[in-house]
C-alpha positions in Angstrom: -11.7 -0.6 -43.4 -8.2 0.3 -42.0 -9.2 3.9 -41.7 -11.5 2.9 -39.0 -9.1 0.3 -37.3 -6.5 2.9 -36.0 -9.1 5.4 -34.3 -10.9 2.2 -32.7 -7.7 0.9 -31.3 -6.9 4.2 -30.1 -10.4 5.0 -28.4 -10.2 1.5 -26.6 -6.8 1.9 -25.5 -7.3 5.5 -23.8 -10.4 4.2 -22.2 -8.9 0.9 -20.8 -6.2 2.8 -19.2 -7.9 5.1 -17.0 -8.3 4.3 -13.4 -10.8 5.4 -11.3 -9.6 6.3 -7.7 -12.3 6.6 -4.9 -11.7 8.7 -1.8 -12.1 5.9 1.0 -11.6 5.6 4.3 -8.8 3.3 6.2 -11.6 1.3 7.4 -13.4 0.9 4.4 -10.3 -0.4 2.5 -9.3 -3.1 5.2 -12.8 -4.2 5.3 -12.5 -4.8 1.6 -9.4 -6.7 2.0 -11.2 -8.9 4.6 -13.2 -10.0 1.9 -10.3 -10.2 -0.8 -11.4 -7.2 -2.4 -8.7 -4.7 -3.9 -9.4 -1.2 -3.7 -8.3 1.7 -6.1 -8.5 4.9 -3.5 -7.1 7.7 -1.9 -7.0 7.9 2.0 -5.3 9.5 4.5 -4.2 8.9 8.0 -2.1 9.4 11.0 1.0 7.3 10.6 1.3 5.1 13.9 4.1 2.8 13.4 7.1 2.6 11.0 8.9 -0.7 9.8 12.0 -1.3 6.9 12.7 -4.3 5.3 16.8 -3.5 5.9 17.1 -4.1 9.6 21.0 -3.4 9.4 20.8 0.5 8.3 16.7 1.5 7.7 17.4 4.9 7.1 19.7 4.5 4.3 18.2 1.7 2.1 15.3 -0.6 1.6 11.5 0.0 1.6 9.9 1.9 4.1 6.8 0.9 5.7 4.0 3.1 7.1 1.1 1.6 8.8 -2.2 3.5 10.2 -2.2 0.8 13.2 0.3 0.5 16.0 1.0 -3.2 14.7 1.0 -3.8 11.1 0.0 -7.2 11.6 -3.6 -5.8 12.7 -6.3 -6.6 10.1 -7.0 -2.6 10.4 -3.9 -1.4 9.4 -3.4 0.0 6.4 -0.1 -0.7 5.4 2.1 1.6 3.0 5.1 0.6 1.4 7.1 3.3 0.0 10.0 2.3 -2.9 13.5 3.1 -2.2 13.1 5.7 -5.1 10.2 7.3 -3.3 12.3 7.0 0.0 15.3 8.9 -1.3 12.7 11.8 -3.3 11.1 12.2 0.3 14.5 12.4 2.0 15.3 15.4 -0.4 11.8 17.0 -0.9 11.0 17.0 2.8 14.1 17.0 4.8 13.3 13.6 6.4 16.6 11.6 7.6 15.2 8.5 9.0 11.8 6.7 8.7 10.9 7.5 12.3 10.4 11.2 11.1 6.8 9.8 9.6 5.7 8.6 13.2 2.5 10.9 14.3 2.6 12.6 10.8 -0.9 12.4 8.4 -0.3 11.5 5.2 -2.8 11.2 2.0 -1.7 8.3 -0.1 -3.1 7.2 -3.9 -2.7 3.6 -5.0 -4.1 -0.1 -5.2 -4.8 -1.5 -1.9 -4.5 -5.2 -1.9 -4.9 -7.8 0.6 -2.2 -10.2 1.5 -2.3 -13.5 3.8 0.4 -14.4 6.4 0.9 -17.1 8.6 1.2 -16.0 12.3 3.2 -19.4 13.3 6.5 -20.6 11.9 5.8 -23.5 10.1 2.2 -22.6 8.5 -0.2 -25.1 7.4 -1.4 -24.8 3.6 -4.1 -21.8 3.6 -6.3 -24.5 1.4 -6.5 -26.6 4.1 -9.5 -27.0 6.3 -9.7 -25.0 9.4 -6.5 -23.6 8.9 -7.7 -19.6 8.6 -7.0 -19.2 12.1 -3.4 -19.5 11.9 -3.6 -16.4 8.9 -3.9 -12.8 9.0 -4.8 -10.5 6.5 -2.5 -7.2 5.7 -3.6 -4.5 3.3 -0.8 -2.6 1.8 -0.6 0.1 -0.8 2.9 0.1 -2.6 3.7 4.0 -3.7 6.1 4.1 -6.6 5.7 7.5 -7.5 6.1 10.8 -5.5 3.1 12.1 -6.9 0.7 9.4 -4.7 2.1 10.4 -1.2 1.7 13.8 0.4 2.5 14.6 4.0 -0.2 17.0 5.3 
């Protein structure tokens, strides 16, 4: 019995760890987010706006954010979050010195796009309350933590 157990476990573990990324447009990804559906996707788009989590010194530390629309709050925008270690690697590989170097560039990314809900006002009522959906907006985010998952075209 034991001689069959190990091969079965190996087959199950390797089979379950495979993620099937699909080529999708930004529109397809954000439409799925509007339905509260995650997307394992590969997509490319022209960066229309950028941002960071570090307003004091955005080019040295923090996470860089690349958006497919001019407003990151647009429900049509896919927002790519580049982890701090990826920012350092991009600076080294591509010679970028600041986040604005991405502006107008076309990128290809691979990862899990997830819908996140944010409030439009300072004091947001509970999302589960009736008729409060108008105070929320959906942001589609993809976190990049591996340099192999982003290409600057």
